[in-house]
C-alpha atoms as a printed R data frame, in Angstrom:
    type eleno elety resid chain resno       x       y       z
1   ATOM     1    CA   MET     A     1 130.961  84.369  74.069
2   ATOM     2    CA   ILE     A     2 132.249  85.497  77.473
3   ATOM     3    CA   VAL     A     3 129.791  87.748  79.281
4   ATOM     4    CA   ALA     A     4 131.993  90.000  81.408
5   ATOM     5    CA   GLY     A     5 129.782  93.038  81.938
6   ATOM     6    CA   GLY     A     6 127.449  93.927  84.759
7   ATOM     7    CA   ALA     A     7 127.647  96.545  87.466
8   ATOM     8    CA   GLY     A     8 129.193  94.208  90.039
9   ATOM     9    CA   SER     A     9 127.112  95.914  92.725
10  ATOM    10    CA   ARG     A    10 127.516  93.045  95.197
11  ATOM    11    CA   VAL     A    11 131.311  93.355  94.984
12  ATOM    12    CA   GLY     A    12 131.318  97.101  95.407
13  ATOM    13    CA   GLY     A    13 131.342  97.871  91.693
14  ATOM    14    CA   ALA     A    14 134.575  95.932  91.092
15  ATOM    15    CA   ASP     A    15 135.313  94.617  87.615
16  ATOM    16    CA   LYS     A    16 134.586  90.915  88.001
17  ATOM    17    CA   ALA     A    17 136.737  89.995  85.022
18  ATOM    18    CA   ALA     A    18 139.785  91.307  86.902
19  ATOM    19    CA   LEU     A    19 139.094  89.515  90.188
20  ATOM    20    CA   ARG     A    20 141.691  86.821  90.840
21  ATOM    21    CA   HIS     A    21 141.029  83.172  91.625
22  ATOM    22    CA   ARG     A    22 143.922  80.804  92.248
23  ATOM    23    CA   GLY     A    23 146.340  83.509  91.117
24  ATOM    24    CA   ARG     A    24 144.681  84.314  87.773
25  ATOM    25    CA   PRO     A    25 142.037  86.859  86.737
26  ATOM    26    CA   LEU     A    26 138.589  85.373  86.205
27  ATOM    27    CA   LEU     A    27 138.748  86.398  82.556
28  ATOM    28    CA   GLU     A    28 141.768  84.140  82.054
29  ATOM    29    CA   HIS     A    29 139.886  81.178  83.523
30  ATOM    30    CA   ALA     A    30 137.023  81.841  81.109
31  ATOM    31    CA   ARG     A    31 139.362  82.195  78.130
32  ATOM    32    CA   ALA     A    32 141.031  78.905  79.012
33  ATOM    33    CA   ALA     A    33 137.648  77.151  79.064
34  ATOM    34    CA   VAL     A    34 136.859  78.278  75.493
35  ATOM    35    CA   ALA     A    35 140.422  78.167  74.149
36  ATOM    36    CA   ASP     A    36 139.425  75.806  71.311
37  ATOM    37    CA   ALA     A    37 136.778  78.160  69.901
38  ATOM    38    CA   ASP     A    38 137.214  79.544  66.393
39  ATOM    39    CA   GLU     A    39 136.380  83.031  67.671
40  ATOM    40    CA   VAL     A    40 136.240  84.430  71.207
41  ATOM    41    CA   VAL     A    41 134.217  87.541  71.987
42  ATOM    42    CA   VAL     A    42 134.310  89.208  75.393
43  ATOM    43    CA   VAL     A    43 131.269  91.404  76.025
44  ATOM    44    CA   GLY     A    44 132.240  94.035  78.582
45  ATOM    45    CA   ARG     A    45 130.672  96.793  80.609
46  ATOM    46    CA   ASP     A    46 130.221  99.142  77.687
47  ATOM    47    CA   VAL     A    47 127.218  97.108  76.509
48  ATOM    48    CA   GLY     A    48 124.186  98.016  78.624
49  ATOM    49    CA   GLY     A    49 120.721  96.528  78.953
50  ATOM    50    CA   GLY     A    50 121.564  93.486  81.041
51  ATOM    51    CA   PRO     A    51 123.262  90.137  80.345
52  ATOM    52    CA   LEU     A    52 120.826  89.035  77.632
53  ATOM    53    CA   ALA     A    53 121.217  92.291  75.719
54  ATOM    54    CA   ALA     A    54 125.004  92.017  76.078
55  ATOM    55    CA   LEU     A    55 124.985  88.438  74.841
56  ATOM    56    CA   ALA     A    56 122.718  89.347  71.910
57  ATOM    57    CA   ALA     A    57 125.052  92.190  70.937
58  ATOM    58    CA   GLY     A    58 128.027  89.852  71.040
59  ATOM    59    CA   VAL     A    59 126.348  87.217  68.875
60  ATOM    60    CA   ALA     A    60 125.254  89.896  66.396
61  ATOM    61    CA   GLY     A    61 128.867  91.009  66.104
62  ATOM    62    CA   LEU     A    62 130.391  87.615  65.278
63  ATOM    63    CA   ARG     A    63 132.549  87.601  62.156
64  ATOM    64    CA   GLU     A    64 131.279  84.246  60.867
65  ATOM    65    CA   ASP     A    65 128.113  82.168  60.927
66  ATOM    66    CA   TYR     A    66 128.588  79.396  63.474
67  ATOM    67    CA   ASP     A    67 126.521  76.301  64.121
68  ATOM    68    CA   LEU     A    68 126.930  76.644  67.900
69  ATOM    69    CA   VAL     A    69 128.031  79.410  70.229
70  ATOM    70    CA   VAL     A    70 129.350  78.708  73.710
71  ATOM    71    CA   VAL     A    71 128.121  81.231  76.258
72  ATOM    72    CA   LEU     A    72 129.974  81.627  79.548
73  ATOM    73    CA   ALA     A    73 129.689  84.083  82.421
74  ATOM    74    CA   VAL     A    74 133.098  85.405  83.444
75  ATOM    75    CA   ASP     A    75 132.465  84.651  87.120
76  ATOM    76    CA   MET     A    76 132.354  80.837  86.788
77  ATOM    77    CA   PRO     A    77 136.035  79.827  87.123
78  ATOM    78    CA   HIS     A    78 135.318  76.119  87.644
79  ATOM    79    CA   VAL     A    79 133.932  75.742  84.139
80  ATOM    80    CA   THR     A    80 136.687  74.116  82.079
81  ATOM    81    CA   SER     A    81 137.206  72.924  78.534
82  ATOM    82    CA   ARG     A    82 135.809  69.557  79.646
83  ATOM    83    CA   THR     A    83 132.619  71.271  80.771
84  ATOM    84    CA   VAL     A    84 132.383  73.006  77.414
85  ATOM    85    CA   ALA     A    85 132.862  69.690  75.600
86  ATOM    86    CA   ARG     A    86 129.922  68.185  77.496
87  ATOM    87    CA   LEU     A    87 127.730  71.167  76.655
88  ATOM    88    CA   LEU     A    88 128.610  70.947  72.953
89  ATOM    89    CA   ALA     A    89 127.867  67.222  72.885
90  ATOM    90    CA   ALA     A    90 124.528  67.736  74.648
91  ATOM    91    CA   ALA     A    91 123.520  70.463  72.177
92  ATOM    92    CA   ASP     A    92 123.727  68.063  69.242
93  ATOM    93    CA   GLY     A    93 120.286  67.822  67.678
94  ATOM    94    CA   CYS     A    94 118.644  70.588  69.694
95  ATOM    95    CA   ASP     A    95 118.757  74.378  70.108
96  ATOM    96    CA   GLY     A    96 120.935  74.474  73.172
97  ATOM    97    CA   ALA     A    97 122.312  72.842  76.282
98  ATOM    98    CA   TRP     A    98 122.601  74.615  79.650
99  ATOM    99    CA   LEU     A    99 124.699  73.805  82.685
100 ATOM   100    CA   THR     A   100 122.542  73.303  85.779
101 ATOM   101    CA   ASP     A   101 123.458  73.581  89.451
102 ATOM   102    CA   PRO     A   102 122.650  70.831  91.988
103 ATOM   103    CA   GLY     A   103 119.188  72.377  92.445
104 ATOM   104    CA   GLY     A   104 118.441  72.076  88.719
105 ATOM   105    CA   ARG     A   105 118.698  75.822  88.032
106 ATOM   106    CA   ARG     A   106 120.213  76.799  84.703
107 ATOM   107    CA   GLN     A   107 123.398  78.833  84.846
108 ATOM   108    CA   LEU     A   108 125.033  81.184  82.343
109 ATOM   109    CA   ALA     A   109 127.130  78.444  80.779
110 ATOM   110    CA   ALA     A   110 125.695  76.946  77.615
111 ATOM   111    CA   ALA     A   111 126.120  75.874  74.007
112 ATOM   112    CA   ILE     A   112 123.339  77.401  71.875
113 ATOM   113    CA   ARG     A   113 122.267  77.895  68.274
114 ATOM   114    CA   PRO     A   114 122.813  81.537  67.278
115 ATOM   115    CA   GLY     A   115 119.397  81.519  65.619
116 ATOM   116    CA   VAL     A   116 117.579  81.402  68.976
117 ATOM   117    CA   VAL     A   117 119.358  84.518  70.253
118 ATOM   118    CA   PRO     A   118 117.099  87.576  69.877
119 ATOM   119    CA   ALA     A   119 118.196  90.791  68.197
120 ATOM   120    CA   PRO     A   120 119.950  93.171  70.606
121 ATOM   121    CA   GLU     A   121 117.456  95.990  70.158
122 ATOM   122    CA   THR     A   122 114.541  93.766  71.210
123 ATOM   123    CA   VAL     A   123 115.772  92.714  74.660
124 ATOM   124    CA   PRO     A   124 117.121  95.631  76.746
125 ATOM   125    CA   GLY     A   125 116.359  94.755  80.344
126 ATOM   126    CA   ALA     A   126 114.904  91.336  79.462
127 ATOM   127    CA   PRO     A   127 115.846  88.383  81.699
128 ATOM   128    CA   MET     A   128 118.225  85.658  80.549
129 ATOM   129    CA   ARG     A   129 115.386  83.207  81.170
130 ATOM   130    CA   LEU     A   130 113.927  84.378  77.848
131 ATOM   131    CA   LEU     A   131 116.837  82.730  76.056
132 ATOM   132    CA   MET     A   132 117.148  79.776  78.429
133 ATOM   133    CA   ASP     A   133 113.578  78.751  77.564
134 ATOM   134    CA   ALA     A   134 113.872  79.377  73.818
135 ATOM   135    CA   GLY     A   135 113.647  76.455  71.425
136 ATOM   136    CA   SER     A   136 114.402  72.849  72.311
137 ATOM   137    CA   THR     A   137 117.001  72.622  75.070
138 ATOM   138    CA   ARG     A   138 118.723  70.122  77.342
139 ATOM   139    CA   ASP     A   139 120.118  70.341  80.846
140 ATOM   140    CA   VAL     A   140 123.681  69.310  81.647
141 ATOM   141    CA   PRO     A   141 124.114  68.675  85.388
142 ATOM   142    CA   ALA     A   142 127.243  70.259  86.824
143 ATOM   143    CA   LEU     A   143 130.040  68.053  88.060
144 ATOM   144    CA   GLY     A   144 131.632  69.118  91.307
145 ATOM   145    CA   ALA     A   145 131.841  72.905  91.615
146 ATOM   146    CA   GLU     A   146 131.316  73.696  87.915
147 ATOM   147    CA   ALA     A   147 128.151  75.698  88.568
148 ATOM   148    CA   ASP     A   148 129.640  77.855  91.334
149 ATOM   149    CA   ASP     A   149 129.771  81.557  90.517
150 ATOM   150    CA   ILE     A   150 131.104  84.644  92.257
151 ATOM   151    CA   ASP     A   151 128.415  87.149  93.168
152 ATOM   152    CA   THR     A   152 129.939  88.484  96.397
153 ATOM   153    CA   TRP     A   153 133.288  88.865  98.130
154 ATOM   154    CA   GLU     A   154 132.183  86.013 100.389
155 ATOM   155    CA   ASP     A   155 131.814  83.762  97.336
156 ATOM   156    CA   LEU     A   156 135.357  84.608  96.260
157 ATOM   157    CA   ALA     A   157 136.721  84.002  99.758
158 ATOM   158    CA   ARG     A   158 134.917  80.676  99.934
159 ATOM   159    CA   MET     A   159 136.447  79.541  96.649
160 ATOM   160    CA   GLU     A   160 139.897  80.611  97.826
161 ATOM   161    CA   GLY     A   161 139.461  79.147 101.305
162 ATOM   162    CA   PRO     A   162 141.599  76.394 102.812
163 ATOM   163    CA   ASP     A   163 138.680  73.962 102.728
164 ATOM   164    CA   ARG     A   164 138.684  73.771  98.936
165 ATOM   165    CA   LEU     A   165 140.654  70.497  99.136
166 ATOM   166    CA   GLY     A   166 138.864  69.201 102.208
167 ATOM   167    CA   ALA     A   167 140.834  68.424 105.351
168 ATOM   168    CA   VAL     A   168 144.548  68.898 104.742
169 ATOM   169    CA   ASN     A   169 147.182  67.220 106.917
170 ATOM   170    CA   LEU     A   170 149.811  69.902 107.494
171 ATOM   171    CA   HIS     A   171 152.384  67.347 108.644
172 ATOM   172    CA   ASP     A   172 152.024  65.458 105.346
173 ATOM   173    CA   TRP     A   173 152.546  68.695 103.411
174 ATOM   174    CA   ILE     A   174 155.668  69.536 105.457
175 ATOM   175    CA   ASP     A   175 157.125  66.063 104.900
176 ATOM   176    CA   GLU     A   176 156.437  66.134 101.162
177 ATOM   177    CA   LEU     A   177 157.834  69.658 100.796
178 ATOM   178    CA   CYS     A   178 161.019  68.737 102.669
179 ATOM   179    CA   ASP     A   179 161.447  65.733 100.371
180 ATOM   180    CA   THR     A   180 160.859  67.896  97.299
181 ATOM   181    CA   LEU     A   181 163.383  70.498  98.471
182 ATOM   182    CA   ASP     A   182 165.820  67.737  99.513
183 ATOM   183    CA   ILE     A   183 166.150  68.987 103.079
184 ATOM   184    CA   GLU     A   184 165.975  67.304 106.456
185 ATOM   185    CA   THR     A   185 164.641  69.454 109.255
186 ATOM   186    CA   GLU     A   186 162.110  69.504 112.026
187 ATOM   187    CA   VAL     A   187 159.519  72.268 111.759
188 ATOM   188    CA   ASP     A   188 157.757  73.800 114.741
189 ATOM   189    CA   GLU     A   189 154.727  74.861 112.719
190 ATOM   190    CA   SER     A   190 153.053  76.567 115.682
191 ATOM   191    CA   LEU     A   191 156.086  78.794 116.179
192 ATOM   192    CA   ILE     A   192 156.283  79.702 112.481
193 ATOM   193    CA   LEU     A   193 152.540  80.367 112.212
194 ATOM   194    CA   ASP     A   194 152.601  82.533 115.339
195 ATOM   195    CA   VAL     A   195 155.415  84.684 113.939
196 ATOM   196    CA   ALA     A   196 153.579  84.977 110.617
197 ATOM   197    CA   LYS     A   197 150.382  86.088 112.372
198 ATOM   198    CA   VAL     A   198 152.188  88.731 114.427
199 ATOM   199    CA   ALA     A   199 153.849  90.105 111.273
200 ATOM   200    CA   ALA     A   200 150.541  90.159 109.399
201 ATOM   201    CA   ASP     A   201 148.658  91.806 112.271
202 ATOM   202    CA   ASN     A   202 151.255  94.444 113.188
203 ATOM   203    CA   VAL     A   203 152.976  95.242 109.891
204 ATOM   204    CA   ILE     A   204 151.054  94.245 106.768
205 ATOM   205    CA   ARG     A   205 149.597  90.948 105.576
206 ATOM   206    CA   MET     A   206 152.251  90.446 102.900
207 ATOM   207    CA   ALA     A   207 154.915  90.684 105.628
208 ATOM   208    CA   ALA     A   208 153.904  87.248 106.931
209 ATOM   209    CA   PRO     A   209 155.403  85.014 104.186
210 ATOM   210    CA   ILE     A   210 158.421  87.305 103.761
211 ATOM   211    CA   THR     A   211 159.089  87.237 107.508
212 ATOM   212    CA   THR     A   212 158.906  83.463 107.748
213 ATOM   213    CA   TYR     A   213 161.092  83.095 104.660
214 ATOM   214    CA   LEU     A   214 163.776  85.352 106.161
215 ATOM   215    CA   LEU     A   215 163.484  83.561 109.496
216 ATOM   216    CA   GLY     A   216 164.156  80.273 107.739
217 ATOM   217    CA   TYR     A   217 167.031  81.796 105.795
218 ATOM   218    CA   ALA     A   218 168.587  83.164 108.984
219 ATOM   219    CA   ALA     A   219 168.173  79.829 110.741
220 ATOM   220    CA   GLY     A   220 169.854  78.012 107.867
221 ATOM   221    CA   ALA     A   221 172.689  80.510 107.604
222 ATOM   222    CA   ALA     A   222 173.374  80.190 111.330
223 ATOM   223    CA   ALA     A   223 172.907  76.408 111.353
224 ATOM   224    CA   ALA     A   224 170.554  77.113 114.243
225 ATOM   225    CA   ASP     A   225 169.295  74.292 116.428
226 ATOM   226    CA   GLU     A   226 165.787  74.235 117.898
227 ATOM   227    CA   GLU     A   227 166.629  76.755 120.602
228 ATOM   228    CA   GLY     A   228 168.444  78.945 118.079
229 ATOM   229    CA   VAL     A   229 165.369  79.055 115.847
230 ATOM   230    CA   GLU     A   230 163.265  80.049 118.840
231 ATOM   231    CA   ARG     A   231 165.664  82.909 119.656
232 ATOM   232    CA   LEU     A   232 165.569  84.167 116.059
233 ATOM   233    CA   ALA     A   233 161.786  83.889 116.002
234 ATOM   234    CA   ALA     A   234 161.533  85.862 119.242
235 ATOM   235    CA   ARG     A   235 163.632  88.669 117.734
236 ATOM   236    CA   ALA     A   236 161.459  88.765 114.589
237 ATOM   237    CA   GLN     A   237 158.284  88.751 116.669
238 ATOM   238    CA   ALA     A   238 159.509  91.567 118.914
239 ATOM   239    CA   LEU     A   239 160.371  93.684 115.867
240 ATOM   240    CA   ALA     A   240 156.918  93.101 114.372
241 ATOM   241    CA   GLU     A   241 155.110  93.828 117.633
242 ATOM   242    CA   GLY     A   242 156.870  97.169 117.936
243 ATOM   243    CA   TRP     A   243 156.552  98.182 114.295
244 ATOM   244    CA   ASP     A   244 155.072 101.644 113.908
245 ATOM   245    CA   ARG     A   245 156.707 102.980 110.771
246 ATOM   246    CA   LEU     A   246 154.297 104.187 108.094
247 ATOM   247    CA   SER     A   247 154.709 103.306 104.450
248 ATOM   248    CA   GLY     A   248 157.296 105.579 102.858
249 ATOM   249    CA   ALA     A   249 158.713 106.801 106.175
250 ATOM   250    CA   PRO     A   250 162.507 107.172 106.123
251 ATOM   251    CA   ASP     A   251 164.642 104.603 107.889
252 ATOM   252    CA   PRO     A   252 165.804 106.141 111.182
253 ATOM   253    CA   VAL     A   253 169.137 104.425 110.644
254 ATOM   254    CA   ASP     A   254 170.806 105.877 107.582
255 ATOM   255    CA   VAL     A   255 171.514 102.775 105.554
256 ATOM   256    CA   GLU     A   256 173.004 103.439 102.128
257 ATOM   257    CA   ASP     A   257 172.611  99.924 100.713
258 ATOM   258    CA   GLU     A   258 170.261  99.877  97.751
259 ATOM   259    CA   VAL     A   259 167.540  97.271  98.024
260 ATOM   260    CA   PRO     A   260 165.579  96.626  94.810
261 ATOM   261    CA   ASP     A   261 161.860  97.088  95.243
262 ATOM   262    CA   ASP     A   262 160.095  94.488  93.097
263 ATOM   263    CA   ALA     A   263 156.801  94.625  94.987
264 ATOM   264    CA   ALA     A   264 154.977  95.562  91.782
265 ATOM   265    CA   VAL     A   265 156.357  92.598  89.815
266 ATOM   266    CA   ASP     A   266 153.686  89.953  89.226
267 ATOM   267    CA   HIS     A   267 155.054  86.400  89.310
268 ATOM   268    CA   THR     A   268 151.706  84.628  89.697
269 ATOM   269    CA   ASP     A   269 151.774  83.057  86.229
270 ATOM   270    CA   ASP     A   270 155.493  82.248  86.187
271 ATOM   271    CA   GLU     A   271 156.526  78.645  85.725
272 ATOM   272    CA   TYR     A   272 159.822  77.363  87.035
273 ATOM   273    CA   ASP     A   273 161.858  74.504  85.623
274 ATOM   274    CA   GLU     A   274 163.890  72.311  87.906
């Protein structure tokens, strides 16, 4: 039972299920966590009355009678199938098991007996605590970031931030990437990052990776040495600093070459074989 409704007032009314974390919508993370379930129900915004009423409506609409129902809020992307397995094991012999955060607070991730879920018409506006305290229950302490949820844009940014892996050695990443791509080159990371920042600040954020990619391509095509790369970077930076063309404005130089525009193509879930 994935609870995906709510007004999302703290994210400006955005549909939380569609927010992306690590390249995938939050709903996909939730679906992956409960992929082994016999039936998956997503309770969306069309069910009013709060999360408990939405959950109760979802349970009432199940096609079969189940011994246990896994309940998961859509905004908890660090809950995985392993988390779900621990909740199911903990619920054996009682009415439910709830994931708890480091402070001991129960979160909307649980395995519960359908019989303890109230009828939908009896709980409009009632707090989820009514269900959390129903029957005999157990707590399952979260491991790592399992209990983290996304209530605000700041929460999402924090989850996506560069500190999610702790301190990262950029030189190690460059060395490993060069080995993986079977190339030998010296990288002036400060130069590349400066060009990327200028492109992002003066053109558009997405211009940064495209600009650095094309800079690398040009350097390779010209077999440029260190000074040659610096000259190419200076030309790219000067172009970005002087960029004042609005989206959709015609090119002042009449170029007839057709360039495919695949900006709307989503490759985030693509997998590539070597």
